[in-house]
Legacy VTK file of the C-alpha trace (Angstrom):
# vtk DataFile Version 3.0
C-alpha trace
ASCII
DATASET POLYDATA
POINTS 115 float
-38.064 8.237 12.053
-39.187 7.234 8.732
-37.543 4.480 6.751
-35.555 7.090 4.762
-34.201 8.651 7.961
-33.143 5.271 9.294
-31.415 4.289 6.033
-29.649 7.669 5.900
-28.427 7.160 9.461
-27.256 3.662 8.604
-25.398 4.991 5.554
-23.737 7.675 7.692
-22.650 5.069 10.243
-21.341 2.792 7.487
-19.382 5.669 5.925
-17.883 6.534 9.306
-16.947 2.886 9.860
-15.192 2.775 6.473
-13.257 5.962 7.271
-12.196 4.653 10.683
-11.161 1.318 9.160
-9.144 3.090 6.450
-7.580 5.312 9.107
-6.377 2.188 10.912
-5.493 0.167 7.810
-3.358 2.716 5.954
-0.752 3.145 8.744
-0.518 -0.648 9.111
0.134 -1.008 5.393
2.738 1.753 5.592
4.490 -0.077 8.453
4.655 -3.337 6.512
5.028 -2.204 2.889
8.837 -2.317 2.669
9.585 -4.111 5.954
9.832 -7.662 4.531
12.305 -6.561 1.855
14.365 -4.609 4.390
14.499 -7.597 6.749
15.269 -10.192 4.078
17.512 -8.241 1.705
19.187 -5.711 3.997
19.150 -7.687 7.272
17.466 -4.774 9.102
15.848 -5.751 12.441
12.059 -6.006 12.186
11.122 -2.955 14.287
13.655 -0.742 12.506
12.431 -2.084 9.153
8.833 -1.181 10.023
9.889 2.308 11.127
11.891 2.796 7.909
8.965 1.504 5.853
6.557 3.905 7.542
8.922 6.840 7.039
9.509 5.954 3.368
5.767 5.781 2.728
5.225 9.059 4.573
7.939 10.836 2.579
6.465 9.405 -0.642
2.810 9.758 0.365
1.493 10.966 -3.017
3.119 8.184 -5.063
2.057 5.702 -2.344
-1.587 6.836 -2.570
-1.574 6.960 -6.369
-0.081 3.462 -6.521
-2.654 2.195 -4.017
-5.569 3.602 -6.004
-4.205 2.312 -9.319
-3.510 -1.182 -7.958
-6.964 -1.279 -6.336
-8.589 -0.505 -9.676
-6.453 -3.135 -11.392
-7.288 -5.652 -8.659
-10.991 -5.008 -9.204
-10.542 -5.700 -12.918
-8.409 -8.768 -12.151
-11.086 -10.160 -9.847
-13.628 -9.827 -12.636
-11.373 -12.019 -14.786
-10.898 -14.564 -11.971
-7.785 -16.728 -12.237
-6.312 -15.138 -15.374
-6.641 -11.645 -13.931
-5.021 -12.605 -10.630
-2.299 -14.516 -12.484
-1.386 -11.174 -14.055
-2.056 -8.894 -11.067
-0.083 -10.753 -8.379
3.269 -10.737 -10.253
2.675 -7.085 -11.155
2.126 -6.241 -7.483
5.265 -8.122 -6.409
7.483 -6.607 -9.102
6.247 -3.055 -8.573
6.729 -3.370 -4.806
10.295 -4.603 -5.323
11.057 -1.839 -7.824
9.753 0.780 -5.399
11.895 -0.728 -2.624
14.974 -0.534 -4.856
14.148 3.008 -5.905
13.806 4.214 -2.317
16.351 2.146 -0.353
19.094 0.906 -2.689
21.838 3.358 -3.577
23.436 2.467 -6.890
26.644 4.114 -8.161
24.831 5.734 -11.101
22.390 7.440 -8.691
25.089 8.643 -6.324
25.619 12.390 -6.077
29.402 11.967 -5.821
29.768 9.659 -8.845
LINES 1 116
115 0 1 2 3 4 5 6 7 8 9 10 11 12 13 14 15 16 17 18 19 20 21 22 23 24 25 26 27 28 29 30 31 32 33 34 35 36 37 38 39 40 41 42 43 44 45 46 47 48 49 50 51 52 53 54 55 56 57 58 59 60 61 62 63 64 65 66 67 68 69 70 71 72 73 74 75 76 77 78 79 80 81 82 83 84 85 86 87 88 89 90 91 92 93 94 95 96 97 98 99 100 101 102 103 104 105 106 107 108 109 110 111 112 113 114
């Protein structure tokens, strides 16, 4: 192998490593996305909260992925702006996570089918 062959092989291995890492990371995020809110606000036991979180993310997989991509882009921009960017991004992440929890898990009278 030439140097180009070796660097191409290294790039292939790195790409595979990223895919494997993402394949492990995404389900972990899905397990823990809504679990803290379910445990703290709804008093759901931890294992049931993680199962409910995973199911909610699976049912809403397209919004979950779109949100993840959008927040990743915004985080990249926020990191370029250092403290000011993170001071804006962190509250946005917390509020949007809470709003998504409420939208998926909290049944309000105005959203009820029988009301």
